[in-house]
N, C-alpha and C positions, 0 to 999 in steps of 0.2 A: 520573700515571695517565692513559693514553690509552685512550679508549673510542670505539666506533663506534655511531652511532644512525641507522638507516635512516629516510628520509622515507617516509610512506605517504599515498596519496590514497584515501579511502573513499567518495567520492561515487558515486551510481548514476544511470544515465541516466533511468530512469523517475521517480525522485524529482526530479531537476533539471528534467525536462520540464514538470512541473506548475508550477514556479516560472517557467520561461521563457515558457510559454504565457500565464500570467496577466499577467506583466510586459508581454508584447507586446500583449495585448488592452487592458489599462488604459492603456498608453502611447498607443495609437492613438485610443481614445475620449476621452482627456484632451488630445489634440492635443500630445502630448509632455511635458506637465507631470509625468506620473507617472514619466518616465524617470529622475528623480533617485532615487526610491524603488527603481526597477528596478536601478539601478547598485549601490545599497547591498545589496539582496537578493542580487544575483549575487555580489558580493564576499564577503558573509557566508557564502554557501553554499560557495564554493571555499576560502576561508580556514578555515572551520569543519571542512571535511573533509580538510584538510592536517595530518597529524600527524607529530610527531617526539618521541621519548622519552616517548611516552604522553600528550602534550598537543597541543591544536590551536591554530592561530593564530586571532586574532579581528580583526574589523573593526567599529568602533563609530561610524562617521561619522553625523552627523545629516542626513537627506535635505533638510531645510529649508535648511541651510547651502548644500548643493550647488545646490538650486533657486535660492536668492538669488544665488549666484555666476553661474549661467547667465543668469538674468534681467538681471543687471547688465551682463554682456558683450553680450547681445542689445540691451539698451537703448542702450548706448554706440554700438555699431556702427550701429544703426538711426537714431540721431540724426545721426551723421555722414553717413549715406547720404541722409537727408531734407534736410539742409542743402545737400549737394552737388547735389541735384536742382534747387534754386533758384539756386545759385551754381555753375555748371559748372566754373569754374576751381578750386574747392576739391576737385574730383574728382581732381585731380593729386596731392593730398596724402592721399587716402583709402587707397590701397593701401600707400604707404610707412608710414602711421600703423599699419595693421594689422601690418605686419612689425615695427615698433618695439615694439608691445604683445606680440607673440607670445612672445618669450623670457621676459618677466615672467610671462605666463600659465602657461607651462610650469613655471617655478620654483615658482609658488604652488601649482600642481596637485600637483607632487611633494611639496612640504612638507605639503600637506593630507592626501594619501593616507598618507604615512608617520606623521603625527601620530596618526591614528586606527587604525593597525595595531599589533597587540601580540602578544606570546607570553608566557604565564604572567604576565600583568598588568604586564609591562615593555614600554614602548612604543618603537617605532622613531622615528627622526627623520631629516629631510633638511635639511642646513644649507648648501646651495649659496649662493654669493654672487651678487649681481646682476651684477657685472662679469664674472665667469667664465662665467655663463650667456649673457650677450650676446656675449662673445667666441666661445663655442662655436657657438651657434645662428645668430647674425646674421652674425658675421665669417667664421668657418670654414664654417658650414653653408650660408649664402646668398650672401654677397658674393664669397667665393673662387671658386666655380664660375662666377658671373656674370662676374668679371674674366677668368677663363680663356677663356670663350666670346667675350667682347668682344675680347680680345687675338687670338684665333684669327680673328675676323671681319676685323680690320684687317690680318692677315697674308695672308688669302685675297683680299680685295677688290682689291688691286693687279693680280691676275691678269686682271681684267676691264677693265683699262685698257691703253692703248697703250704704257705705259712699260716693260713687260717684253717680252722676246722671246717669240714664240709657239713652239709645238711641244714638243719633248722637255723643254727647260728649264722650261717652264711646268708641265708635268705633274709633273716632279720636285719643283718648289717646292710645288705643291699637295699632293702626297703627304707631303712633309716637314711642311708646316703642319698638315694634318689628323692626321698621326701624332703630332706634338708635342702638339696639343690633346687627343687621345685619351689619351696617356700622362699628361699633367698631371691630367686628369679622373680617371683611375684612381688616381693617387697621392692626390688629394683624397678620393676615395671611401674608400680604406683609412684615411687619417688621421682622417677624420670619424667613421667607425664605431669606430675604436679609442678616440679621445678622448671620444666619446659614452658608451661603456661605462665608461671610467675615471672620467668625471665623475659618472655615476650611482652607481657603487660607492663611490668615495672620499669622497663627501659624505653617505653613508648611515651611520646610527648605530643601535645597539641599546642603549638606555639611554645610558650614556656610553662604551660600547665603539664603536670605529671600524672600519668595513670598509676593507680596503686591497686593491686589485687589483694583482697583480704580474705580470700577463700581459705577454708580449713583443710589441712592435710588429712585430718580424721575423716572428713566427708569423702575424700578421694579413696581412702581405704575401704569405706563402706561401699561406695559405688563399684569399685573394681573387685571387691570380694563377691558381690552379687554377680558381677560379670563372669568371674572365673568359675563360680558355682554353675551358672548356666552353661558355660563352655564344657565343664565336666559332664553334665547331663547329656549334652549333644554328643560328646565323645563316646560315652557309654552306650548311647542309642546306636551309634554307628558301629561300634565294636560288637554289639549284640547280634548283628547280622551274621548268619552262618554261611560263610563263603564256600564251605566245603559240603554244603547240603546236597543230598542226592536227588532232589526234586527236579522236575522238568526244567530245562534250561530257560525256556521262555518265561516261566513263572519266576524262576530265580532272578533273571534279568529285570523283570518288572518289579520285584520286591527290592532289588538293589537300587533301581532308579527311584523308587518311592522313598527308600531310606535316605539316599543322598539328597533328594529334594527336601525332605523334612528337616534334615540336619542343616542344610543350607539356609532354609527359612529361619530356623532357630538362631543360627549365627548372625543372620541379617538383623533379626530382632534385637540380639545382644548389641550389635553395632549401633542400632538406633537408640537403645537404652543408654549406653555409655555416652554417646554423642549428646543426648538431651541432658543427662545428669551433669556432665562436665560443662557443657555450654551454658546451661542455666546457672550453675554454681559460680563459674568464673565471672560471667557478665553481671549477675545480681550482686556480686561482692566486689565489683570494680568501681573505684571512685576516681574522679578527675579533680586533682588537688592543685591549689596554688601554694607551692613550696616556699615562695618568697615570704609570705606572711608567717609570723611566728605567734602562736602555733599555726601549722598549715590549715588553709581554709578549703573546705569541700565545696566545689562549685557545681559539679554534675555527678550523677550516678545513673544506673541503668536498671531496667526491669525487663526480664525475658520470661516468656511462658511457652516454651516448646513442650509438646506432648509426645510421649513415646509412641503410642499407637498411631498417631497422625503422621509422625515422621517415618515410622516403619512402612505405612501405607504409601507414602511418597516414594521411599526407596524402592519398594517392591514393584510398584506400577511403573516407575521410571526404568528399572532394569528390564521388565517385560516389554515395554513399549520400544525401548532402544534395540533389544534383541530382535523383535518381530519386524522392525523397520530396517534392519541391517545397519543400524547406526544413524539413520536419517532423522530420528526423533531425539537425538542427543541434545540439540539446542533447546527443544521443548522441555526436556528433563532438567537441564541446567537452570532455565528460567523459572520453572515450577519450584525447584528446590530453593532457589534464592528468594522467591516471593514468599514461600512459607516461612523461612527463617527470619527474614528481615521484617516482615509484617507483624511479627510477634515480639518485636523489640520496642521499648519505650525509653526515651531520654527524660530523666528527671532533673529539672533545672532548679538549683537553689539560688535563684537570683534572676535578673533579666538577661536573656541571651545576647541581645544587641549590645548591652553595656559590657558584658563579659568579653565578647569578641573585640569590641572597640578598645577596651583596656589592654587586651593581649597584643593587639597590633601596635599599640604605642610602646609596650614593654619590649617587644621583639626587636624593633628598630634595626640596628646594624647586626644584631645577633644572627639574624637569618643570613645575611651576607657573609659573615665570618664562618658560619657553619658550611655555607656553600663552598668557600675556599678550601676548607678542610676536607670536603668530600669530593674534590675534583677527580680523584682517581676512583671511579666507580665501577663495580662489576654488576651489570644488569643481567640476571639469569632468567 
């Protein structure tokens, strides 16, 4: 039996504004200490107003744990900074140390948020491995683009030496080197975004059910190729402006403002385009599987229909409203964006939802408690 259950977001701007303004005020007067409670209240509001099949999601994290995690991170970084101020040579290890800690913090944060997120009293979980997290964030996310840029530097630097002939050949070599670096950075950008999405989805669980992303890497290359083409068009439009023009200064300033506004709108449209294409592709190709069965059984899937023009309009009007209101309409913008995205999602059930969840609760048993013991040391960020 296959059934469809639409997601619904029931939050209201006026209601969320009261939470937002109190969070902001208390965070400021407490010098940031209350931010842990503010994070929990925000998540509880958006989770609690996201409904599917007549039930809402829940977020039950303890703000004290989040505060302890933040204080721990601040204390560690402050200690290293203090020691480095007395021993300047240690400053050389300060930034690399932060980079080494970052993937671990990301992993613990994902595990923490999933552990305290639930639907119908069945909790989510994130079971990413430390090794795969470091490979994704440190190796692919940081070291790979750095190596590409360093390699490009050593390709270009000979052009400034006498060893190469000057003139046309020098220009050709420069264009080839810069083009190669740009192409490699583009490939890296696509791969990193694809594997980041796959990492998050494929290590997420609902009870003992596993999420599985089946989106195609080829589609990501198509989406990002169109995105980079749009970016190049916007860049050429900006560079086409004659900054050294001898026309009246007032007219020149007006033309520059028009050019910047046009380019900004184009870039915002590109952001909406990539968001819609990636969001739709990832969710439409995500399945919730029972890996215990052999072969694995598909129990749930999703259908999402975000539209580029509609999301662009939401982005644009949210920015304008927030700017004109000096930030007071930020809660309205957040609620409006959440409503648009969530209300266009549908859960496809390949079976009876009550039976699926009841079976999962029986299977989880002590597994939930064991996972809780393993995750006692949490970093809530």
